[in-house]
N, C-alpha and C positions, 0 to 999 in steps of 0.2 A: 452625506446622507441628511435627510431631513429628520427632525425631533419628532412629529408625531410618526413616524414611521420607525423610529427606534421606541418609544412610545409600546409601539402593536407590538414588535418583538420584544419587547421587556416583557410582556403580558403570556410569551410565551415561556423564555429562558433566563438569568440575568445576559446583562448585554453588556460587552468593553469594546469600548473605542478607542482607535491606533494601537489597536495590540500588536505586541512586536510578533511573527510568528518563529524567530531563531527560538524560543521559550517550547514551540511547542511542536518542534523538528526534530527528529535523531541526528541530524545531520550539526542543529544549533546555527543554521542560518535562515537570513529573512527580514525583510523590514515591516511593516506595521499592517494589520488587517484594518481596511476603514470600519467596522464592525465585528463580534467574534462572540458568538453563544456557543455553549456546551449541551447537549440536549442529551438526556437519557433514559427516553422512552422513545418508542416508534411513533405515539402523538405528536412532541415536540418535533419532534425529525419531518413528519406532514407537514405542519402547520408549518414552520418554519419557511419550507420548503413552497410549498405552496402562498404564503404571504410575498415571499420575496419574487416570486414569478409573478404574481397578480398586480404587484409595484413595478415591475419591468428593470429589478434588482439584479444585478449576477452573484452566481451563490458557486461558492468552494465546499464542498463538503470532504471531511477527508477523518482520520482515523487516529492511526497512530503517530500519523506522519515521515513512517519511514521509507519512503520511496519517495520521494518529493523535496524537488528545490525549489525553495521559495526566492525569488529578483530581490536582490538590495531597496529595490524599490519600494516594497512592499505590494499588495493586495488590492486595488480597488476593489471590492464586493464585502458581504456578506460570506463571511468564514462559516462554517456548521462545525465543531467538532462533534461529530459521531461515536458518543460512548452508551449505544443502544447494544447491551448484550444479554438480552434474556435467553435462558436456554433450556426448551422444552424437549423432554423426553432423557435418552433413548425409548423410543418402543418399539416393539414388535412390529414389522413391516416386511408381509411377503416371508422370503427365507432369510431376511437381514432384520437390521432396526433403523429406524429415522431417528436423527435427530433433527429439531429447529431451533436456528441462531440467530441472534439478533445480528446489523450487519457490522455496529459496532465492535463486537467481542474480536478479540486478539486468537488470531490463528493457534499460534503458539499454545498459549494458555489454554484453549480447547483441545488441541490435542496432547494436551500433558493429562487433563482432567481426564479425559474418556481413554488416554492408555491407563493411568489409577484405575478408574472404575473395571477394565475391563473388557474396554471395546475397540476394535483393530479396526485399520485404515487408513487414519491420517495419524498415526505416528511419525509419519516420515516429516509434519509439519512444525513439529517441535518445535523449533528453532526462526521460525518464520514471524519475524514481528509484525507483520501489517495486519489489517481487520479484516472479517471478512468481509466486507464490501469490497475491500481495495483488492480481497482476492480473486474476486467474480470478476473487476474488472481487469485485472493484468492475467488470470491464469495462472493465480501466484504456483510456483513449485517449487521441488527439491528435490536431488537424491533419484532423479530417474521420473518421480511421480508428479502430477500437480492436482488441481482443484477438478478439473477437468473429471477423472478419475470415481470420484467419488458422490459430485455434486447430481441430486437428484433436479431440483427444482430451485430455479430463487424467485423472490416473489419484489415486485417493484414496486414505484409509484410516480404518476408522469404528476406535471404540474399543476394538476386540478386537484388532487387524493385519489385518482382510481389506482387501483390496486392490480396487478395484471400478475400471473405466475408463467415463465420462462425455463424452458429446457436449456438444458446443454449447447445443443443444435441449435437452437435460437439465438441464444447467446454469441453463437461463433466462435467458440472457446480452439484458440490454438496455443501454441507456443510463446507466452507473451505477452498475448493480443486475443482482441473479445471486440464483438460491437460496439460495445462503448468507445474502446479508445479509434474503431475505426468513424468513428462521428457517427452512427447507424443507430442511435438509442438517446437522441438528443434531447434534454427536460425529461432525464427520467433517473431514480438515484434506487439504490437496491435497500431493501427494508431489512427481509431476512434470506437464508441459504437453508435448506433443507441435502442433508447430507445421509449417504447410504454408509454404516458402519455393519460389522462383524462380530458376532461374540467371540471374545477372545481369552486369553491366560495376562492378567494383570501381572504377574512376577514376569512373566516373559517381554510382556509389553514394555514395564517401568526399564527392564536391562536393555532393549534397544532403543528406545530414547536417553537413556544413558551413555551406549555406547555413539550416537549421532551425536551427543552436546560433547561429548569427548575429540569427535572426528572434528567438530567444527572450530571448537579452540585451538584445535592444532592447524587449522586451515584460512581459519578468520580473522583476522584484525580487531579488537577489540576497540574502544575508543569512540568519537560522535563519527558518523558515516549514515552512509544511506542505503548499506546493503550494496548489490551487484548495480554498478554504472550502465555497461552494457551488455545487451544480449549477446548472446554467442551465437554467432556467424554460423552456415554450413561446413565453411572451413576448420572449423574446429573454438576453442575455448578463447574467450574474449583477452582472458589475461595473458594469454601466450602471444596473441598481435598487441598487445601494449607492451610486455618481455621484449619480443622480437625488435621495436624499436629504439629499446632503450630506456623507457619511461618505467620500469619499478624503482620507486622512491622518490621521483622527481616532484618537485616541489614549486611552485606558483604562491609568492605571499603567505599564507597561512593553510595553504591544501596541498596534500600532499600523496600520490599516487603510495599504497601502503607498500613497505618494504614485504613483508609478509603474503600479501596478497594482491595483487598489481590491478585486479578489476575493480577495487574497493579504492576512493578518495578519502582521506581524513582530513575533520578538521583539527589543526594545531591548538587551536585556541586563537580567537577572533578572526576566522577567516570570512571573507565575503562570499556573496555568492558570484561575483567576476572573480576571482582567484579559483573558486571550483570548475567555471562555466572556460576559464582559459586555460586547464588542463586537461578538459576535454576534448575540445577541437583542436587541442595542439596535437592529440592520441589519433581524434580521425583524422587529421592533416597525416600526420606520419605512415598509420597505416595503409590510409589509400593509396599515397606516394608508394611507400614500398610492398604492398603486397596487392594494391586493387583492391581492396576490400574499403567498403562502406558499414561502420560500425555503426550501430544501430545503438541509441539511448534507453535505458530499461526506467532509469529514473523520469519521473514526471516533473517537469518544467512549469511554475506555477506562479503568475504576477507578474510583475513589472523589472526588468532587468535594464540594469545603467548600460 
């Protein structure tokens, strides 16, 4: 990346060169990004994205880094950490309420904040660590709910800085899928989301969040991981298939299928992306051979894998 371009980026936000992505993902895995910036305003996000596009530079935008596996070779692009987390509302909207949230806001943080304030509709998301932008891309969900259930619209920006609003239907939100994943929205980024909420009782909502927290602690492993690795196939839970081929607790290098929940892969300390992908490929191969089922990954693969 040439120095004049780096100087232009520095006018938008501080730039780090060759920044290790292992510092910024919940997996704790990943080689260096060529250039790395953190944005905190919608203007910075749009400007950085538009500049990169104008200069022909590839861009990777992420929020919490919770559903991402970065290759050991790093990322040959500009990486933008999205910390755009402004919240407008909730405000009365028809029979319910609307809240507009920056795409870098943590879904879990928002869910807890709304529950404490007595607004219902997203308390089920209190354990989802990803950002709102990531939630749009993957139609994030938990406990039988998904973002689509409460999404009124998402505001997007194209590479020229033009802002458009899209409905859940236009975004093609289905189980862990969207028009983004299908490649139908190239050169577009999520700026903010509008959610539909209802007035509830703060005491009951906080109790529900606490109940879900306890349920999650009992079922999901602590430590460095990216959340669920595989999407659930139509034949049942992904973890049952991983169990069915004897991989619960199986380890390659410093990566291991969790003993507690075998749809989670843990970084035991110093794991490489290759350790993780080796486990993923092993599970996919064995499940295909035994059950005739192709396990699809939920985690996003980014960068260069060796």
